[in-house]
VEXDREN-2710 file (C-alpha; in Angstrom, 1 decimal):
% VEXDREN-2710
k/r/px/py/pz
1/MET/102.1/83.4/11.4
2/TYR/105.6/84.9/11.9
3/TYR/107.1/86.9/9.0
4/ALA/109.8/89.2/8.1
5/GLU/109.1/92.3/6.1
6/TYR/111.4/94.7/4.2
7/GLY/110.8/97.7/2.0
8/ASN/107.6/99.3/0.7
9/GLY/105.6/99.4/-2.4
10/THR/104.1/96.5/-4.4
11/PRO/103.7/93.5/-2.1
12/VAL/105.8/90.4/-2.9
13/LEU/105.0/87.2/-1.0
14/ALA/108.0/84.9/-1.0
15/LEU/107.5/81.3/0.3
16/HIS/110.4/79.1/1.3
17/GLY/110.7/75.4/0.8
18/ALA/110.1/72.6/3.3
19/GLY/112.3/72.0/6.3
20/VAL/113.7/75.6/6.5
21/ASP/112.4/79.0/7.4
22/HIS/112.0/82.4/5.8
23/ARG/115.7/83.1/6.0
24/GLU/116.4/80.6/3.2
25/ILE/114.4/82.5/0.5
26/ALA/115.1/86.0/2.0
27/GLY/118.9/85.2/1.9
28/ALA/118.5/84.5/-1.9
29/LEU/116.3/87.4/-2.8
30/GLU/117.3/90.3/-0.6
31/PRO/120.7/90.8/-2.3
32/ILE/118.6/91.3/-5.5
33/PHE/115.9/93.5/-4.0
34/CYS/118.4/95.7/-2.1
35/ASN/119.2/97.3/-5.5
36/VAL/115.6/97.7/-6.5
37/SER/113.0/100.0/-4.9
38/GLY/109.2/99.9/-4.9
39/PHE/108.7/96.4/-3.4
40/ARG/107.4/95.4/0.0
41/ARG/108.8/91.9/0.6
42/LEU/107.0/89.5/2.9
43/TYR/108.7/86.4/4.0
44/PRO/106.5/84.2/6.3
45/ASP/107.6/81.1/8.1
46/LEU/105.3/78.3/6.9
47/PRO/103.4/76.4/9.6
48/GLY/105.6/74.0/11.6
49/MET/108.8/75.7/10.3
50/GLY/110.8/78.5/11.8
51/ARG/108.8/80.6/14.3
52/THR/105.3/79.6/13.1
53/PRO/103.9/76.7/15.1
54/ALA/101.8/74.1/13.2
55/PRO/98.2/74.2/14.5
56/GLY/96.6/70.9/15.2
57/THR/94.0/71.7/12.6
58/ILE/96.5/71.2/9.8
59/THR/95.8/67.9/8.2
60/SER/96.6/68.7/4.5
61/ASN/98.2/71.1/2.1
62/ASP/94.8/72.7/1.7
63/ASP/94.8/73.6/5.3
64/VAL/98.3/75.3/4.9
65/LEU/96.8/77.1/1.9
66/ASP/93.9/78.3/4.0
67/LEU/96.4/79.7/6.6
68/LEU/98.3/81.5/3.8
69/LEU/95.2/83.0/2.3
70/GLY/94.3/84.3/5.8
71/PHE/97.8/85.7/6.1
72/ILE/97.4/87.5/2.8
73/ASP/94.0/88.9/3.9
74/SER/95.5/90.3/7.1
75/THR/98.8/91.6/5.7
76/ILE/98.2/92.5/2.1
77/GLY/94.5/92.8/1.7
78/ASP/92.6/92.8/-1.6
79/GLY/95.1/94.7/-3.7
80/PRO/97.4/93.1/-6.3
81/PHE/100.6/91.4/-5.2
82/LEU/103.3/89.2/-6.5
83/VAL/103.8/85.6/-5.2
84/MET/106.8/83.4/-5.6
85/GLY/108.2/80.3/-3.9
86/GLN/111.0/77.8/-3.9
87/SER/110.3/74.0/-3.9
88/TYR/107.3/73.4/-1.5
89/GLY/106.9/77.2/-1.4
90/GLY/106.5/77.1/-5.2
91/TYR/103.8/74.5/-4.9
92/LEU/102.0/76.7/-2.5
93/ALA/102.6/79.9/-4.6
94/ARG/100.8/78.2/-7.5
95/ALA/97.8/77.5/-5.3
96/VAL/97.8/81.0/-4.1
97/ALA/97.9/82.4/-7.6
98/ASN/95.0/80.0/-8.6
99/GLN/92.9/81.3/-5.7
100/ARG/93.7/85.0/-5.9
END
């Protein structure tokens, strides 16, 4: 899964909406975060959007969630993190919060 990363500190996973890529939400949040320290911002491209291809195994939103949880395991690990999203990303952020 392609992602852009900025800063260091508490991880913040920011999920974009459908039909765009990470630049949409990064463009909205980075002007705010540039004045705040202590946050490691992770902006993934959701499957089938931006630079992340959609594997043929994706047949539902649950499959997208499973990919996101794997992404979290590999980039953030077991520690605490913040999650947020816009539109479809908000839908997925709620599912991530429920699972983690």
